N, C-alpha and C positions, 0 to 999 in steps of 0.2 A: 502839941502839933504833930500830926502824922508825918513820918519821913517819906519822902518821895523816892521812887526808884531812880537809879543812876541813868543818865542818858544812854540810849542804846548804841552799842558799837557797831561798826560795819562788819560785814561778813565777806571774806575774800573767797567766795564760792563760784564755781562754774555756773551755777544756777542764777546767781545774782548778775553775773556778767552777760549771760545769754538770755535772761528773762525778758518777757514783754513788758510793756508799760504797766506800772502799778496803778491800781484804781485810786482816785482821789477821795479819801475818806477822812473827814474832819474829826478833830477831838470833840468830845462831849463838852458843850458849853451851856450850863444851866441845868435845870431839872427836867426830867422826862419820865414818862410812864410807859409800861409795857406789860404784856401778859407774862413774858418770861425774859429775864435778863441773863445773858450768856457771857461768862468771863472767859475769854480766849477766842481768838479769831484764826485758829488753825483748822485742820480738817474736821475735828470733832465739833467745834463750835459752829462752823459754817454749815456742815451737814445738818446739825441739829436745827439751826435757823431755817434751813430750807424745808425740813419736814414739819417743823412747828408752824411755819407760815402756810404751808400747803394744807394744814388742818384747820385753818381759819383763825389762828391765834396770832398775836403780834409779838415777835421777838425783837430784842435789841442786843447787839453784840458789842462788847468792849474788849479792847486789847491794850496792853501796856506799851506795845511797840507798834510795828507795822504788820499787816497780814503776811503770814509766812516767815516772820522773823525767827521763830523758834524752830522746833523739829520739823514742822511742815515745809520749811524752806531749806533745811539743811541735810535731809536724809538722802539716801542713794537712789531713790526713785524705783525701788523694787515693789511690785504689787503682787503679793503672794497670799495663799490661803493658810499659811502655816502659823502655828503657835510655837513658842519656845519649848513647851512641854509636848512631847510627841503623842500622837493618837494611840499607839500601842500602850504607852505608859498611862494615858488617861483610862483606857479600857481596863488595864490591870488594877488600877486604883479605884475606879468609879463605875466600872461596868461598860458593856458594849453599847447600851443605849445612850449613855452620856457621850461616849466617843463618837457615835453617829451624829448626835446633835452638834458637837463641836466641829465635826467634819462639815456639816451643813452650814454652820455659821462662817467657817473659813471661806467656803466657796461663795456664799452669799456676799461676803465682804468684797471679793474681787469683782463680782458682778456690780456691786454698789458703785465702785469707782467708774466702771464703764458706763453705767447709767447716768451718773452725774456729768461725766465728760460729754456724753451725747446730749443730755438735756440742756446744758449751758453752752454747747457748741464750742468747747475749749480745744480747738485744733492745735493751739500752741503747746498743749500738754503733751502731744505726741504719744498718746497712750497706744500701746500695741501688745498683744498677747504673743510674745516671742518664745515663751517657754523658759524653763530654768534647768540648768545643768548643776547637779550637786556632785562635786569632784572629791573622790576619796584619796586621802594622803597616805594611807597605809592599807595593807591587806585586811587588817582587823577592822578598820573603818569601812572598807568596802563590803565586808561580810555583814556589818550592821546595816548598811544602806540596802543591801539585797534582802535582808530579813524584813526590814520595814516595808520595802516594796511588795514583797510577797504577802505580808500581813494586810496591806492596804487593798490589794486585789482580792484577797480571800474574804476579809471582814467588811470592807466598805464598798466592794465592787468597783474599785477605782481602776479603770483601764488606761489611765493617762500617764502612767509611770512605766518607763522601760529602762532596763539596765544597759550600761555602756561598758565596753571593754576598754583596756588601756589605749589601744589604737584609736577607738572612737572618741574617747575624751581628748586625746591629742589632736584629732582632727577638728573637734568642736572648739578647743581653746587655743591651740597653737603652743601648748606647754607640755614639757616632758615630766612635769612635777607630780603627776597623779597616776594611780594604778588602775583606775576605772571610775565608775560613778553611775549616776542615774539621770535620766531626762524626764522632767514632768511638763507635760503640755498644759497650757492654761494660764500659768503665771505671766505677768507682763511687766512692762517698764513704763516710766512716765517722767516728764520734766516736773519735779515736785513743786517748785515755786510757781511756775506758770499754772499748774493745777490749782493751787491755793488762790492765786490772784484771779484766775478765771471764775472760780466759785464766788469770790467776793464781788467781782464786777457784775456777775449775773444776778446775784441776790440784790445788790444795790440798785440795779436797773429795775428790779421788781418792787422796789420801795422798802426793802428790809434795811433797817438802820444799823450801820456798822461804824464804830468810832475807834480810830487808831489813837495812839498816844494818850490813852485814857485808862491808866492803871486803876484797878479796883483796890482802893486803900482800906476799905472796911465794909463788912457786911453786917447790917443791923436788922433786927426784927421789930416790926410794928404790928399791931393787930391786923391780921389778914394780909400781911404784906412782908416782902423782903426789900430792904433798901440797900443799894450798893453805892458807896460814895467814891467819887473820883476827885482829882485835884480841882476841877472847875465845875463840877456839877454832881448830880446824884440821879439814880434811877430807882423808881418805886415800881415793883412788879409783884405779881402773885407768887411766882416761883423763880428760883435762880439755878443756873447750871454752872458748875466749875468744870472748865475744859482746858486746863492749863498743864496737865500731864507733868513732865519732868521739870517744867519751869514754874511749878507752883510756889516756889519760895521767893518769887520776885517781889511780892508784897505780903504783908501780914494777913490780908484778907483770906488768902488761899493757903497759907503756910501749913495749916493743920493737915491738909491732904498730903503734903510732902513727907510727912512722917510715915506714910504707908508705902513709900517708894525708895528704891536705891538708885539714884541717878548714876549712869555709867556713860562716860564720854566716849564717843565714837568719832574717829578721824577719817578724812577722805582726801585723796589726792586726784588731780586731773592733769594730765600731761598736755604739752603743746600738741597741735595737730600732727598726727603721725605721717611719715612718708607713705605714699600710696601703696607701695608693695608691702610694707610692714602692716599697714591698716588692713590690707586684704588677707594677711596670714593670721592675724589675731582675732579670735572669736568671729570667724567668717560668717557664721549663721546669725550673728548679732543677738544670740540668746543672752540672758543674764546668767551669772554664774556665782556659786558660793562653794565653799569647801567644808571639810568635815572636822577641822581642828576645833578644839574647844574655844580658843581665841580666834574665832572665825574671821576669815578674809572673804571679800566678795569683789566682783569686778564686772565691768560692762564697757562697751564702746559707745560713746556719745559724740556725734558729729565728727567722727574721725579722731577723737581723743580717747586715750585709755583712762578709765576712771577706776580707782582702786581704793577700797575702804576696809576698815576693820576696827575691832575693839582694842583697848589697851592704852588709850590716852587717859591721863588723870588730871585732877585739878579743876579749877574754875575757869580757865581760859585756855586758848590754843597753846600747844606746847611744841616748840621746835624739836625737842628730843623725840616726842611721839611721832611727829611727821618724818623725821629721819629714820626711825625704826620701821615705819610703815613703808617708806621707799625701799629700804633694804629688803623687806619681805617681798615687795613687788618684783624687784630685780632678781631675787632668788628664784621666783617662779617663772619670770619672764626675762631672762638675761638680755634679750634683744632690746630691752627698754633702758639699759644702763646709761646710754648716752642721750636719751630723750629728756628734755627739760620738763620739770614740773612747773606748770604755770599757776595752778590754784591749789591751795591747801586750806581746809577748814574743818571744824568739828562741831558737834552738837551733842545734846544729852539724850540718852535712851533711858526710859523709865522702866526699871525692873521691879517686879513684885515678888513677894516671898514664895508664892505658888506658881510663878512663871506664866500666868495668864492675865489678861486685862480684866477690868471690872467695870460694871455699869449699873446704875440704879439710883435709889434714893439714899441720901444721908439722913434726912428727916422729912417732915411733911412739906417743908418749903424749899429744900436744897437737894439738888441732884448732881451727879458727877459721872464722868467716864474717864478712865486713865489706865496707865500701866501696860503699854503695848509691847514691851519687852523686845523692841527692835523690829517689829513687823506692823508698824502703825499706819502706813499709807492706806491699806485696804481696810483694816479693822476700825480705825478712827472714822473713816468714811461711813462705815456701817453703823457705828455706835450712835451717830446722830439720829438715825432712824429709830433706834430703840429708845433713846432719850426722849424723843417726841412722843413715843407710846407711853412711857412712864409719866410724862407731863399730863397726858390725857387721862391718867388714872388707870391705865391698863397694867397688866402684869405679864408681859411677854416672857416666853421661855428663852432665857439666855444661857442655859447650861451652867458651866463652871464660872461664867462671867458675872454671876449674881453678886451684887454689891455687898450682900451680907457675908460673903466669903472673904472679903478683903481684910487682911490682918495688918496691924501696925508693925513697923520694923522694931524688933527688940533692941535695946541698947543703941538707940538711934544716933547719939553723938559719936559712936564708934564706927559708923558705917563706912567712912572714907578709908581708914586703915584696914578695915575688914575687906573692902573691895580690892585694895592693893594686894592683900595677902592671898585672896582667892585667885586673883588674876595671875599672880606669881606662880601659884601652885599649878594652875591650868597651863601656863607657859612651859613649866618644867615637864608636865605630862605630855604636852605636844612635842617637846624637843626629843623625848625618848620614845615617841611613837605609841603611847598608850591612850 
């Protein structure tokens, strides 16, 4: 008998507390057929369903939990064109043409979010292109930010980045903790759970079949078909897509994909509503913000609350110690928040790849996947659905370094958790001494 996944726990997130109504999506009960069965109802799977259906094929989406239960409902809501691997580094390793293609993909991804929000009229997602401030914590980091900005302008023709002085960053953030930075116009912010729910509701209204509480327990091959088994039924399709990202180990059916990823837990805090004068002094332009430490922190204002997130949480569940450390980091940068109550704390998994970029394409003739967003998945996962649909149709789109054939398994996979802790500890030490 196949083991069933554990019941889903609740998530004490600001997004769950402020989210709109969840669409009513039943579990799969009985047998079904489809052109493409999609495992995972996050941004990747829902976007893929939209583009597959628009091409005249019939998708069917399965999720072990509810729409947005995983990373699509737990992230910070940053919509950016970035990759964890910088474009100058890509150019140095793979050439300027590859860097240009990756630049195009990044901006195409942000556009993809805007287009989906508009197409499905998801006003509750609150998508806005507010711009991103990247704040430098040392002079050395500021020099690197400036060098990258100069490179982007010279090599990519990107005029959307401008350098900020210490005083300008202080005015943008309301913090004295940075020596300068850069402003990039174009990135945006979103209510991530409402975005996922809005996509699901819109697709369901168009007749796309989405089934929650329907974990994929096994993937079997039959002549000319892929069969996905769930606790109460099965789906027979011509092709299957794995869109489970960092949560690929929930069942044995997708666990093989997990061996290509290093899941890294990211934690987030949201304060109580700020007093009006304090809310006006912090991030007054309402841009989204990140910093240059290796163990990066990021922050934004949402409905008068301060939302602060970062890497460094470990283990398979939320950690009080990690939340306490994150709060100390928040207060160190924003001492005026010391007496403000934290009302929500939650975490989620970020899927890291060995080469620091996502991957999309075919695993074999019947199975496709997209995963490994390395902490920038809102935009890129939304775009990957479009490319998955192209692969389903038999096309070979240019996805640059995201080509599925470049995805490498994690060596010594059982040692990944202690390795992550060791690397994180090393990064924290480097951050502490300003390197």
